[in-house]
TISETI-427961 format. One record per residue: y, x, z of N, C-alpha, C, CB in turn; residue in one letter. Coordinates in steps of 0.2 Angstrom, whole numbers, plus 5000, padded with zeros to 4 digits. Glycine has a CB too. Example, Ala and Ser with C-alpha at 12.3 -4.5 7.8 and 13.67 -1.06 7.14 Angstrom:
<sites>
497250665039497850625039498450665039497850575045a498950645035499550685036500050645039499750705029s
</sites>
This chain:
<sites>
513752524907513452474911513552404908513852474918m513252354911513352294908513952254910512652244909m514352224905514852184907514652114908515452184901g514952074912514652014914515251964913514352014921r515051904910515551854910515251784912515851844903t515651744916515351684919514651704923515251634914l514651754926514151784931513551814927513951724935a513551804920512951824917513051884912512651764912l512551924910512651984906512951954899511952014905q513451994897513851984891513752034886514551964893a514152094887514152144882514252214886514752144877l514052264884514052334887514852354888513752384884p514952384894515652414895515452484898516052364900i515952514901515952574905516152554912516252634902t515852594917516152584923516852604924515652624928f517052654920517652684920518152624918517752744916g517952584913518452534911518552484916518152504904h518052464920518052414925518552444931517352404928k518452504933518852534938519552544936518552604940v519652564929520352564927520752504927520352594919a520452444926520752384927520952374934520252324924i520552394939520752384946521352424947520152414950w521352484944521952534946522552504942521752604943l522452474937523052444934523352384938522952414927s522952344942523252294946523552334952522652254949e523252384955523552414960524252454959523152474963l524252474952524952504950525452454950524852534943d525352394948525852344947526052324954525552284943r525552314959525652304966526152354969525052294970h526052414967526552464970527252454967526252534968f527252434961527952424958528252364961527852404950e527852314963528152254967528352274974527552204967r528052324977528252344983528952374983527752394987i529052424978529652454977530252414975529552514971l530052364971530552314969530752264974530252264963e530352254979530452214985530952244990529852194988l530952314990531352344995532052324995531252424994e532352324989533052304989533252234991533352324981k532752194990532952124992532752115000532552074988r532252145002531952135009532452175014531252165009l532652235013532952275018533652265018532852355016y533852205021534552185022534652165029534752125017v535252175031535452155038535852095038535752215042g536152085044536552025045537052025051536151955045s537652025050538152015055538651965053538552085056i538451905055538751845052538951785057538351815046v538751795063538851745068538251695068539451715067g538351645072537751595073537651555067537951545079a538151535063537951485057538151525051538351425058v538251585051538351625045539051635042537951605040g539551605046540251605043540751665046540551535046t540451705050540851755053541451735057541051805047k541451675059542051645062542251685068541951575064a541851715072542051745078542251825077541451745083s542251845071542351915069543151915066541851945064l543351975066544051985064544051985056544352055066s544651995053544751985046544452045043545551995044e544152095047543852155044543052145045544052215048k542852085045542152065046541752095041542051985047a541952085035541552115029541452185030541852095023n541952225032541952295032541552315038542652325033e541552285043541152295049540452285048541352255055v540252235044539552225042539352275037539552155039e539752295033539552345028539452415031540052355022k539852435035539852505038539252505043540452525042l539152445047538552445051537952445048538652385056t537852405043537152405039537052475035537152345034l537552505033537452565029537252615034538152585026e537552615040537352665046536552655048537752655052n536352595047535652575049535152585043535652505051l535452605037535052615031534852545028534452655033g535252495029535052425026535552405021535052375032l535352365017535852335011536252275014535452315005c536752265011537252215013537052145009537952235012v536852095012536752035008537352005005536351985013p537251965000537851934996538151875000537651914989n537751845005537951795010537451795015538051725006i537551755020537051745026536351725023537351695031s535851765026535151745024534751705029534851805022w535051695035534751655040534351595038535151645046q534651545035534351485033533851495027534851435031p533851555024533451575017532951625019533951595012a532351595019531751635022531351665016531351605027r531651655010531251675004531051745004531651664998d531451795007531251865007530551875011531851905010r530451835016529851845020529251815017529951815027f529451765013528851735009528651785004529051665006i529151815000529051864995528651914998529651884992e528851945004528451995007527751975008528752015013l527651925011526951895013526551895006526951835016g526851865001526451854995526351914991526751804990y526751964991526652034988526052064992527252074989v526052064999525452085003524852045001525652085010l524951975000524351934999524051954992524551864999g524451974987524251994980523852054981524852004976n524052104985523652164986523052144989524052214990i523052104994522452084997521952054992522552035003n522152014988521751974983521452024978522151924979a521752074976521452124972520852164976521952184970t520952184982520452214986519852164988520752244992f520052104988519552054990519052054984519851984991n519352054978518952054971518552114971519352044965k518852174972518452234972517852244977518952294973i518052224983517552224988516952174986517852204995a517152114984516652064982516152094976516952004980h516552124971516152154966515652204968516552174960q515852244973515452304976514852274979515852344981l514952214983514352184986513852154981514652124990l514152124975513652094970513352154967514052054965i513652204965513352264962512852304966513852314959l512952284973512452324978511852284979512852324984s511752214976511152184977510552224974511252114973h510052214978509452254976509252234968508852234980n509352174966509152154960509552184954509152084959e510152204956510652244952510652314953511352214952i510852334960510852404962511152454958510052424963d511752444956512152484952512652534956512552454947e512852504962513252544966513052544973514052524966v513252584978513152584985513652614989512452614987a513952584994514452614998514152675002514752565003e514552715004514352775008513852755014514852815011p513352795015512852775020512652845023512252735018f512852855030512752925033512052935036513252935038g511852995036511253015039511252985046511153095039k510652955048510552925055510952855056510852975060g511252835051511652765051511052715051512152755046q511152665055510652605055510952545051510452585062v510552525046510852465043510652405046510552465036g510052395049509852335052509452345059509452285048s509552305064509252325070508552295070509552285076s508352255065507652235064507352245058507652155065t507752265053507452285046507652355044507652235041m507252405046507452475046507552495038506852525048p507252465033507352485026508052465024506852445022h508452425027509052405024509652455025509252335027k510052455020510652495020511252445018510652555015r511452415023511852355022512552385020511952315028n512852345015513552365013514052335018513752345006p514052355024514352315029515152325029514152345036a515352385027516052395026516452355021516252475025v516152355015516352305010516352235012515952315003s515852215015515752145018516252135023515052135021e516452175027516952165032517652155028517052225037n517752195023518352195019518452125016518452245014a517952095014517952025011518051975017517352015007v517751985022517851935028518551935030517351955034t518851995032519551995034520051975029519752065036v519851995022520351975017520351895016520052005010s519751865017519751795017520151755022519051765017n520151785028520451765034521251765033520351795040a521451825030522151835028522451775024522251905025l522051755019522351705015522551635018521751685010k522251625024522551565028523251575030522051555034a523451635032524151645034524651635028524151715037n524451645022524851645017524951565015524551675010l524551525017524651455016525151425021523951415017a525151455027525651425032526251465030525351445039i526251525028526951555027527351515022526751625024l527051485017527551445012527951395016527051415007s527751375022528151325025528751345028527651295031d528851415029529451435032530051425028529451515034i529951415021530551395017530851335019530351395010e530451285022530751225024531151235031530151175026r531751265030532151285036532651235037532451355035h532751205042533151145043533851175045532951095049e534351155042535051165043535151245043535251135050h535651275048535751345048535351385052536551345050e534951355056534551405060533951355063534851445066r533351375062532851325064532251365067532551285058d532251375074531651405077530951385076531851415084g530951315075530251295074529951315068530251215074q530351345063530051375057530051445057530451345051v530551475058530551555058530151585063531251575057w530051555069529651585074528951595072529651545080k528751555067528051565064527951625061527951505059m528551655058528451725056528251775061529151745053e528351765067528151815072527351815072528451795079w527051765071526351765071526051785064526051695072k526351755059526051765052526151835049526351715047l526751865049526851925046526451985049527551945046l526551985056526152045059525352035058526252045067p525151975058524451965057524251985050524251895058e524651975045524551995038524552065037525051965033i525052105041525052175040524352205044525652205044f524152175049523652205053522952195049523552165060l522852135046522252115043522252155036522252045041m522852165033522852205026522652275028523452195023l522852305034522752375036522052385036523152395042s521652335039520952335040520552335033520652275044v520852295029520552285022520652355018520852235018v521252385019521352445016520952505018522152465016l520852505025520452555028519752545026520552555036a519452485026518752475024518652495017518652405024n519152485012519052495005519152575004519552455001m519652605008519652675007519052715008520252705012k518652685014518052715015517552705010517752685022f517452635008516952615003517052654996516952545002a517652664994517852694987517852764987518452664985l517952794993518052864993517452904992518352885000s516852874993516252914992515752864989515952944998d515952814985515552764982514952794978515952714978l514352774979513852804975513752764969513152794979e513752794963513752764956513052774954514252784951i512652724953511952734951511852724943511452684954k512052784940512052774932511352754929512252844930k510852784932510152764929510052694929509652804933d510252664935510152594936510552544931510252564943k511152574930511652544926511352544919512352574926m511052594917510752604910510152554910510552674908l509752554915509152514915509352444914508752524921k509852424918510052354918510352324911510552334923n510452374907510752364900510152324896510952424896l509552334898508952314894508652254898508452364892n508952224903508652174906508552114902509152144912t508952094897508852044892508452064886509552014891l508152124886507752144880508152144874507152104880h508752164874509052174867509552114865508652184862g509452054869509851994867510552004868509551934870f510752044872511552054873511852084867511652094879v511452114863511752144856511752094851511352204854l511652034852511651974847512351984843511551914850a512851994846513551994843513552044837514152004847e513252104839513252164835512852154829513052224839r512252124830511752104825512052054820511052084827v512452004823512751954819513251984814513051904824m513652034816514152064812513852104807514652104816f513252134808512852174803512652124798512352214806a512352074800512052024795512651984791511651974799l513251984794513751944791513951984784514351934795s513852044784514052084778513552054772513852164779d513052024773512552004768512551924767511852024770h512651894773512651824773513251784774512151794778y513751814776514451784779514351774786514551724775g514851764790514851764797514551694800515551764800k514651644797514351574799513651574798514751514796q513351594792512651594791512351644796512551604784h512651704796512351754801512351734808512851824800a512851694810512851674817512251624818513451634819h512151584813511551534813510851574814511551484807e510851624810510151664810510051694817510251714804i510551724819510551764826510451714831511151804827v510751654831510651604836509951574836511151544835y509651564831509051534830508551584833508851524823e508651654831508151704834508251714841508251764830n508851714844508951724851508651664855509751724852a508751604853508451554857507651554856508751484854m507451574850506651574850506451634854506551584842l506751684854506451744858506451734865506851804856g507051704868507051684875506551634877507851664876i506451584873505951534874505251554874506051474870e505151604869504451624868504351694872504251634861k504851714876504751774880504651834875504251764885q504951844870504851894865505551934865504651874858k505452004864506052044863506452024857505952114863t507152044857507552024852507352064845508252044853f507052124846506852164840506252124837506652234843k505752104841505152064839505352004834504752044844e505851964837505951904833506351924827506351854837v506851974827507151994821506752024816507752044823l506252064818505752094813505352034810505352144816l505251984813504751924811505151884806504451894817a505851884806506251844802506351874795506951824806d506151844790506151874783506951884781505851834778k507351834784508051844782508351904785508451774784r508151924790508351984793508052054790508251984801v507352054790507052104788507152124780506252104789s507352074777507552084770508152124769507752014767k508652124774509252164773509352224778509852114773v508952224784508952274789508252304790509252244795l508252364790507652404791507552414799507652474788k506952424801506752434808507252484811506052444809e507352544808507752594811508452574812507752654806k508652534807509352504807509452454813509552464801e508952414814508852364820508852404827508252324819i508552464827508452504833509152524835507952564832d509552554830510252574831510652524833510452604824v510652464830511052404832510852384839510952344828l510252394842510052364848510152424854509352344848l510452474852510552534857511252514861510652604854d511152484867511752464870512252514872511552424877a512052574873512452634875512952644869512052694877t512852624863513352644858513752584856512952664852t513752534860514152474859514652454864513752414857y515052504866515552494872516252494869515452554877v516252484862516952484859517352544860517252424861g517952534861518452584862518552604870519052574859y518052574874518152584881518352654884517552564885a518052704882518252774884518952784882517752824882p519152774876519752784873520352744877519752774865k520152684878520652644881520752664888520352564881l520252684892520352714898520852774898519652734902v520652824893521052884893521752864891520752934887d521852824887522552804885522952764891522552754879e522552724895522852694901523052744906522352644904f522652794907522752844912523352894910522152894913l523452904904523952944901524652904902523852964894a524652844902525252804902525452804910525052734900k524952804914525152794921525152864925524752744925i525052914922524952974925525552994930524753034921k526152974927526752984931526952924936527253004926n526452884936526652824941526652844948526052774940s527152804952527252824959526552814963527752784962a526152774961525552764964525052824964525152704962i525152864959524652924958524952984961524452924951l525552984963525853044966525753044973526653044965k
</sites>
């Protein structure tokens, strides 16, 4: 398929490479969740201001045994005025949300009729639009983006809970009662939506291949440049390719046509060689190998078990 940078066609990639990068993000998010547990799951038996003044000399032992019985860790000191754990929790969830926001948004873009490279599952008898019977709207992916965008607002407010006055401040930590449950609920919707969309995602390979030639060969300019650099040096080769690319785009000619018409090119590259260079399917670098290596590295990852 075509790789895109700054919204425009750049160089060929594989769809597997794109998805592997998504998985790499999710794998790190899973690590973050596991790392967060030891900091987040702590209890507290310390009294109103954290000094344990109302408890006996065995206060530490009572706290330790009680929390162990509850399956909680013992904090190194009172955490009531320190709300960083809850902020960290919110931002780890927000980070997960951000990844799925990106994935869902990319699915929407790749679903555009003009691109048409993927489509979310669409069941028999399902109605896409009440007034336009031809439409198969990517409604689930769209909903994931909508809810994901709303979640971000809670993260902005969550950062304020660190501004905790003195030893206990209800005006701040009571905000957690709203923010954290909503973050969990909204993220659960995003996850459910994306599980549906990705579980049976339609991959339109033929359209991906067709879109490789949308720019009539000009996306292979880099490859041609390196082939010419063996004869002219990189800087001169870049100038030759740039001139031909701009000429072809302005005159609405294919890259092959302008290359063949340039004597500097035809002098060192035969037509068959140019055809090989302009085959986008053979210029994906080491993408398949990189994906295989990545999957081998994380095959024992907790997220895949």
